[in-house]
Every structure is written in C-alpha cells, then in structure tokens.
C-alpha positions as CSV (number, residue, x, y, z in Angstrom):
1,M,-0.1,0.0,0.0
2,V,1.5,3.3,-0.7
3,V,0.9,6.3,1.3
4,L,1.9,9.8,0.4
5,N,1.1,12.3,3.0
6,R,4.1,14.2,2.5
7,I,5.6,15.2,-0.8
8,Y,9.0,16.3,0.0
9,T,11.2,14.3,2.6
10,R,14.3,16.1,2.2
11,T,15.8,12.7,1.8
12,G,17.0,13.5,-1.7
13,D,18.7,16.8,-1.1
14,A,22.3,15.0,-1.6
15,G,21.5,13.4,-4.8
16,E,20.2,10.0,-3.7
17,T,16.9,8.1,-3.9
18,A,15.8,4.7,-2.3
19,L,14.8,2.0,-4.3
20,G,11.9,-0.2,-3.0
21,T,14.3,-2.4,-0.9
22,G,15.5,0.6,1.0
23,E,18.8,0.8,-0.7
24,R,20.0,4.3,-1.8
25,L,21.4,4.9,-5.1
26,S,22.9,8.2,-6.8
27,K,19.7,9.9,-8.8
28,A,22.2,9.7,-11.8
29,H,22.4,5.9,-11.3
30,I,21.3,4.1,-14.7
31,R,18.6,2.3,-12.6
32,I,17.1,5.6,-11.7
33,S,17.4,6.7,-15.3
34,A,15.7,3.6,-16.7
35,Y,12.8,3.8,-14.4
36,G,12.4,7.3,-14.6
37,T,12.2,7.3,-18.6
38,V,9.4,4.8,-18.1
39,D,7.5,7.1,-15.8
40,E,8.2,9.8,-18.5
41,T,6.6,7.3,-21.2
42,N,3.5,7.1,-18.8
43,A,3.0,11.1,-19.0
44,T,3.4,11.1,-22.6
45,I,0.4,8.8,-22.8
46,G,-1.6,11.0,-20.7
47,V,-1.0,13.7,-23.0
48,A,-2.1,11.1,-25.9
49,R,-5.4,10.1,-24.0
50,L,-6.4,14.0,-24.2
51,H,-6.9,13.3,-27.7
52,L,-9.0,10.2,-27.6
53,V,-12.3,11.0,-26.7
54,E,-13.7,9.7,-30.1
55,L,-11.8,6.5,-29.8
56,P,-12.9,4.9,-26.3
57,K,-11.2,1.5,-27.4
58,L,-7.7,2.9,-27.7
59,D,-8.2,5.0,-24.4
60,A,-8.9,2.0,-22.4
61,M,-5.8,0.1,-23.8
62,L,-3.7,3.2,-22.8
63,A,-5.3,3.6,-19.4
64,R,-4.3,-0.2,-18.4
65,I,-0.8,0.6,-20.1
66,Q,-0.4,3.6,-17.7
67,N,-1.3,1.0,-14.8
68,E,1.2,-1.3,-16.1
69,L,3.9,1.1,-16.5
70,F,3.7,1.5,-12.7
71,D,4.0,-2.2,-12.5
72,L,7.1,-1.9,-14.4
73,G,8.5,0.8,-12.7
74,A,8.0,-1.2,-9.4
75,D,9.8,-4.1,-11.0
76,L,12.8,-2.1,-11.7
77,C,12.8,-0.6,-8.7
78,V,13.2,-3.5,-6.7
79,P,15.9,-5.6,-8.3
80,D,16.5,-9.2,-7.3
81,R,19.6,-9.2,-5.5
82,G,19.1,-12.7,-4.3
83,E,18.1,-11.7,-0.7
84,K,14.9,-12.5,0.8
85,L,12.5,-9.5,1.1
86,E,9.7,-8.9,3.5
87,F,7.4,-8.6,0.6
88,E,6.7,-10.1,-2.6
89,P,8.1,-7.9,-5.4
90,L,5.8,-7.0,-8.2
91,R,7.4,-8.5,-11.7
92,I,5.9,-8.2,-14.9
93,L,4.4,-11.3,-15.9
94,P,4.4,-12.6,-19.7
95,K,0.3,-12.3,-19.8
96,Q,1.0,-8.6,-19.7
97,Y,3.3,-8.2,-22.8
98,E,1.4,-11.2,-24.4
99,R,-1.9,-8.9,-24.4
100,I,0.1,-6.1,-25.7
101,E,0.9,-8.5,-28.7
102,T,-2.9,-9.2,-28.9
103,E,-3.8,-5.7,-28.9
104,I,-1.2,-4.9,-31.6
105,D,-2.3,-7.6,-33.9
106,E,-6.0,-6.4,-33.2
107,L,-5.3,-2.7,-34.3
108,N,-2.8,-3.8,-37.1
109,A,-5.6,-6.1,-38.7
110,E,-7.6,-3.0,-39.6
111,L,-4.3,-1.2,-41.4
112,S,-3.0,-1.8,-44.9
113,P,0.7,-2.8,-45.2
114,L,3.3,-0.1,-45.0
115,R,5.4,0.7,-48.3
116,S,7.3,3.5,-46.5
117,F,8.3,4.8,-43.5
118,V,5.5,7.2,-41.7
119,L,6.1,10.7,-40.2
120,P,4.8,11.3,-36.9
121,A,2.1,13.6,-38.0
122,G,-1.6,13.3,-38.9
123,H,-4.2,13.3,-36.0
124,A,-2.9,15.0,-33.0
125,A,-3.3,11.7,-30.6
126,A,-1.3,9.8,-33.8
127,A,1.7,12.6,-33.4
128,Q,1.7,12.2,-29.6
129,L,1.7,8.5,-29.9
130,H,5.0,8.8,-31.8
131,I,6.4,10.7,-28.8
132,C,5.1,8.0,-26.5
133,R,6.8,5.6,-29.0
134,T,10.3,7.6,-28.9
135,V,10.2,8.2,-25.2
136,C,9.5,4.4,-24.8
137,R,12.2,3.5,-27.1
138,R,14.7,5.4,-24.8
139,A,13.5,3.8,-21.7
140,E,14.1,0.4,-23.4
141,R,17.5,1.3,-24.4
142,L,18.2,2.3,-20.5
143,V,16.8,-0.9,-19.5
144,V,18.7,-3.2,-21.6
145,E,21.8,-1.1,-20.9
146,L,20.9,-1.5,-17.2
147,A,20.7,-5.3,-17.8
148,A,24.1,-5.6,-19.6
149,I,25.6,-4.7,-16.2
150,E,26.7,-7.7,-14.5
151,A,25.8,-6.7,-11.0
152,E,22.5,-5.6,-12.1
153,H,19.3,-7.3,-12.3
154,V,16.5,-6.5,-14.9
155,S,13.9,-9.3,-15.1
156,E,13.3,-10.9,-18.3
157,G,9.7,-9.4,-18.4
158,A,10.6,-6.0,-17.7
159,I,12.5,-6.2,-21.0
160,A,9.9,-8.0,-22.9
161,Y,7.3,-5.5,-22.0
162,I,9.1,-2.3,-22.8
163,N,9.9,-3.7,-26.5
164,R,6.6,-4.9,-27.3
165,L,5.0,-1.3,-25.9
166,S,7.2,0.9,-28.4
167,D,5.8,-1.5,-31.1
168,F,2.1,-0.7,-29.6
169,F,2.4,3.1,-30.0
170,F,3.4,2.7,-33.7
171,V,0.6,0.7,-34.4
172,A,-1.6,2.6,-32.4
173,S,-0.5,6.0,-34.1
174,R,-1.4,4.6,-37.7
175,W,-4.6,3.3,-36.2
176,V,-5.6,6.7,-34.8
177,N,-4.8,8.1,-38.3
178,F,-6.8,5.4,-40.2
179,K,-9.9,5.8,-37.6
180,S,-9.8,9.5,-37.9
181,G,-9.5,9.3,-41.9
182,T,-6.2,11.3,-41.9
183,G,-4.4,8.4,-43.0
184,D,-0.6,7.5,-42.9
185,V,1.6,10.7,-43.4
186,L,4.4,8.9,-45.5
187,W,8.0,10.0,-45.6
188,V,9.0,10.8,-49.2
189,P,12.7,10.0,-49.8
190,G,14.7,13.1,-51.3
191,K,11.7,15.1,-51.4
192,T,13.3,18.1,-50.8
193,R,16.3,17.8,-53.2
C-alpha cells in the first residue's frame, strides 16, 4: 500500500534516492534513469489520451498500459539481488506483454501494409503516440543497458514488456490516423532535394 502524506522529504537533497528495497542510489544511476524514463513514457501517454475522446477502445488500452507502467517501475526499483525480502516484489508477467501483442495484432488487422516509413504526423493523438514511442524506445535502451551490467538485475518480463510497448505505440498511431480518416503521412525519400 502506498501512502503519500508528504511530498517533499528532503532525503534526496544529497542527490540520492531510495529503491523499493530501501537501498540508496545516486539519482544519476542508470537504474533510476531507466525507471524515470518509464515514468516519462507514462506521462506522454496521459497527453495522448487527451485526444482520444472519440476512440474509447484505444483510450481504455492506454489506461491499462499506464497502470502497467507503474508495475514496470516497481519491477525495476526492486532488483532481485538474491536476498529474501519482507514482501513479494511486483514483477511484469508474460500475460502482460502477451496482451500487448494481441492488441497490436487487433489494431494492425484494420491497417493496410506499409510501403514506406511514416512521419510522426496526422491526427494530434497519432503524433503524440509517436512521442510515446520514442520516449519508450529511450526507456528500453536504458533498461537493456542496465541489464547488461553484470551486478545489476532486470527481469526478462521488464525487457519484453517495454520492447512490445514501443511497437504498440507505432501501430496505435497508424490506427488513430486510419480511424480519423487522416491516413498515414508517408516519408518521401529525397522530397526536398
């Protein structure tokens, strides 16, 4: 249970923060950057959802994903160091990223195959979903970099989830442009030469 009765604690004034285990790390540590960028991804989804009043199906998917991103943050902030904890740490489960795969397939089934790269444009929600995608890709790079450090642990589920999620944002952006009648805005190689 999370209880936030004070927002500022002054415990981070020396440039450190606490993991879910109580261990303190520098705010510049890659683990903090990784789950901080997951949080940033979540915030970008909130902006995308502002533009989805007319597409409640996608809005509901994104609402669920926002909650799951908190699960992912919890997974990342309680690394498995092989020690017995007083609580069961929250971990991303295969069914969470498998659901994203199913939703990608569901949205993509309505779209025509791509013959070019798409530009982040079209409907406002589609453009914002591309921002979600690029921030999510940055989070993924940080999570993978963290996992490559020998002394650090990242669950397999965390890596799989963040990888599927950026693909979801790409397809969701195309789906929004399709449903809104805007259509894909395609890259034209060398157009301005």
